[in-house]
C-alpha positions, -999 to +999 in steps of 0.1 A: -364+868+297-373+833+288-358+838+254-326+851+269-323+822+293-330+798+264-302+815+243-278+812+272-287+776+277-282+769+241-248+786+242-238+767+273-248+734+257-229+743+225-198+752+246-200+719+265-204+699+233-174+718+219-152+709+248-164+673+247-158+670+210-123+686+214-115+661+242-122+631+220-106+645+188-071+631+195-086+596+199-105+600+166-073+609+149-055+578+159-041+562+127-025+530+116+011+530+127+005+550+159+016+534+191-013+517+207-023+536+239-041+506+253-008+486+255+016+491+284+027+527+289+016+545+257+023+515+235+058+506+248+070+482+275+106+479+286+115+448+307+148+446+326+162+413+339+177+417+374+215+419+374+216+414+336+215+432+304+190+416+281+177+418+245+148+400+228+151+382+195+116+367+190+080+374+198+049+353+195+012+356+204-008+329+222-043+321+211-055+337+244-039+370+234-009+368+258+024+377+242+056+356+247+090+373+242+123+354+240+159+364+239+191+365+260+197+376+296+234+383+300+250+385+334+264+419+343+291+403+365+308+379+340+307+363+306+277+342+314+242+344+298+210+324+299+178+321+278+155+349+288+117+344+285+089+368+293+051+367+290+028+397+289-009+399+292-028+413+262-026+448+276+012+447+278+016+442+315+037+414+329+018+381+334+027+374+370+014+338+368+043+330+345+077+320+359+090+344+385+066+373+383+065+371+345+101+362+337+120+329+332+157+323+328+172+290+317+208+279+321+224+251+301+249+240+328+269+272+330+274+277+293+272+309+273+235+306+263+220+328+235+182+327+228+175+330+190+143+312+181+108+307+194+077+286+186+044+279+203+028+245+204-010+240+200-012+226+236+002+259+251+038+247+256+066+270+245+097+259+226+128+281+226+162+275+210+196+290+203+231+282+212+250+272+243+288+277+239+288+263+203+261+236+208+226+238+195+203+242+224+165+237+227+142+241+258+105+234+262+083+250+288+049+243+303+023+270+300+033+283+335+069+288+324+084+258+342+106+235+322+087+205+307+104+175+323+087+152+296+111+169+271+144+150+270+142+143+308+147+178+321+132+201+296+165+208+278+182+194+247+218+199+235+232+188+201+269+187+195+277+187+158+315+188+162+316+224+149+302+256+164+265+257+156+233+274+168+196+271+162+183+300+141+147+290+136+120+268+150+088+253+135+062+229+149+048+203+124+011+193+126+021+160+143+039+179+170+074+172+159+099+201+162+119+213+133+151+232+142+170+252+116+208+249+123+234+275+114+270+260+113+285+284+087+290+257+061+258+239+052+220+245+052+210+220+080+178+211+098+172+187+126+139+172+137+130+163+173+103+140+185+076+153+208+096+140+237+128+160+228+150+134+211+164+133+176+138+118+152+161+092+136+138+086+106+144+121+094+174+128+071+205+111+083+199+101+119+176+131+126+196+158+106+193+168+070+220+189+054+229+204+020+258+224+007+251+250-021+285+243-036+317+225-025+335+257-017+306+279-004+300+291+031+263+288+039+246+305+068+211+296+079+188+323+093+152+310+092+128+281+087+092+279+076+068+251+068+045+249+038+011+233+035+025+202+018+048+195+047+079+209+031+106+225+051+121+257+038+154+271+050+166+306+042+199+324+047+229+335+029+255+319+006+290+331+000+299+316-035+332+299-038+340+304-002+357+338-008+337+360-031+332+396-023+295+394-017+268+371-004+236+360-021+202+350-006+199+312-004+167+291-002+164+253+002+134+230+004+134+196+021+105+172+021+089+159+053+114+130+054+145+153+051+152+147+015+161+177-007+131+185-029+146+186-064+114+201-079+122+233-060+146+259-076+177+242-091+177+207-077+162+219-044+182+251-040+178+287-052+200+317-049+192+354-055+218+381-063+199+414-063+223+440-074+254+421-083+279+441-062+273+438-025+263+414+003+227+402+003+214+386+035+181+367+040+170+370+076+134+356+078+108+337+059+070+332+060+047+312+038+014+328+026-018+308+027-016+305-012+019+288-009+039+319-020+071+324+000+079+359+014+115+365+025+130+395+041+166+408+047+189+432+030+204+439-004+235+460-010+249+481-038+286+482-029+311+457-015+329+465+018+320+469+054+319+505+063+306+521+031+282+495+018+248+508+011+223+482+024+185+486+023+156+466+037+146+440+010+115+419+006+111+393-021+083+368-029+089+334-045+063+309-059+061+274-045+089+263-070+113+289-057+109+314-086+106+351-080+070+363-084+070+390-112+037+403-098+053+414-065+071+447-062+095+452-091+099+418-108+096+399-075+112+422-050+112+456-033+139+476-017+134+503+009+159+528+022+152+538+058+179+564+059+210+548+072+239+531+054+230+497+068+193+490+068+180+455+071+147+437+076+151+412+105+117+396+108+085+393+088+049+386+095+016+386+075-014+407+083-049+394+082-055+415+051-025+399+033-002+429+041+035+422+049+051+437+080+088+438+086+107+446+118+137+469+113+154+500+127+155+536+117+186+557+126+184+593+136+213+613+150+233+580+153+206+565+176+185+536+164+147+536+167+128+503+166+105+503+136+078+484+117+075+487+079+043+477+062+038+467+025+007+459+006+001+423-006+015+434-039+048+446-025+043+483-023+049+505+007+016+510+025+011+548+026-019+544+050+006+532+077+031+553+098+021+588+087+021+581+050+055+566+044+048+530+055+072+532+084+062+534+121+089+540+148+092+537+186+107+571+196+119+567+232+141+597+243+177+592+253+179+556+241+188+534+212+162+508+203+163+479+179+136+456+166+143+419+159+109+402+160+074+410+148+039+394+151+006+407+137-025+401+158-058+390+143-071+425+147-042+438+126-023+454+155+015+449+152+038+438+181+076+442+177+102+431+202+139+438+205+163+458+227+161+491+246+195+505+254+201+535+277+233+552+289+237+565+324+265+570+350+267+532+354+272+525+317+249+511+291+219+490+302+199+468+279+164+456+284+137+438+265+117+462+243+081+454+233+059+478+215+025+477+198+012+497+169-023+502+157-030+484+125 
């Protein structure tokens, strides 16, 4: 009898262990590129703005782990929009100590405001920028989300260049001065603001530095990055001769004083035409610790609007603006995500040197926000996203897009963009934030 009882006990213990092991098996199978179950609801957070439709363009991580998301909150009752700012705790929940229960909106005197760029200062202040009915607009916030009144008197700065323009990128120099990449459609331009929110007159020409790629070109700035030597890199697209059938990637480097660095590229400028037949657009830049420049955007194989075949493109340049032959295929890599118009919108570096790009994947005409990861050598990382290097946010009955990306020190990846759903009241847009395991 004792032996039978012991056998039964052993069988019961084995059964219990089997159930326990089965219950933890899914957690053990979590892989890089899976949505992070410890973040928000299954890895995804959607954030509506009251009486508005909203979309996020940028995301950044504070040193305390909180996540700042920035974009546009558009009124649902008229052609009015404001800067929209949200802060999340590290677990993806709203930080209710920030602004109004986690949200902040900023109006530039009734103008049509669009939020496009974000940067965090070392002291915890938040700088955001974009456009306000054709004017370059910048705002600075205290860590609690209120406007910083020490910045240009009321926390807001407007710059009228006489043409329609917008801020497309922000960077904070080591001395606290604020670098603003300006897109006016004609030149590569950058402004520098003092710590108190006024134009730094010692920079460039009265606080603004500009350069034209050619007398008849249309130049569009998309991004800015700083290098270790204090240089200012601008990236975007150039339309040669003002009317060519395709665009090229454009890069320019200014020194810390706003002078064009003639040691970079061809007299301070460099262009890249990848395939020779379609529009190529550079969307974002980041500088590696070794000084190499990683840029992301799209390259296209055919001219035209509807039928052009565009793919996510990542390129790496050395500090002199020359494509790095050790990266990808002679300096660049092109990735087809399955639609006719794929583009990489934002780029971030992982702690292991990997390169992460925010983009979209289209399925059945609906977009899915996605992150694409490459190795440091420019090869799709097959350990990420189920083996193809691509991880997606699959939210039913919605169309999602990713515009910003940041990689945490632990390798987890946060993307931000828009979450669009259609109901009886029409289409609603909300901030989308998602986190993937790294």
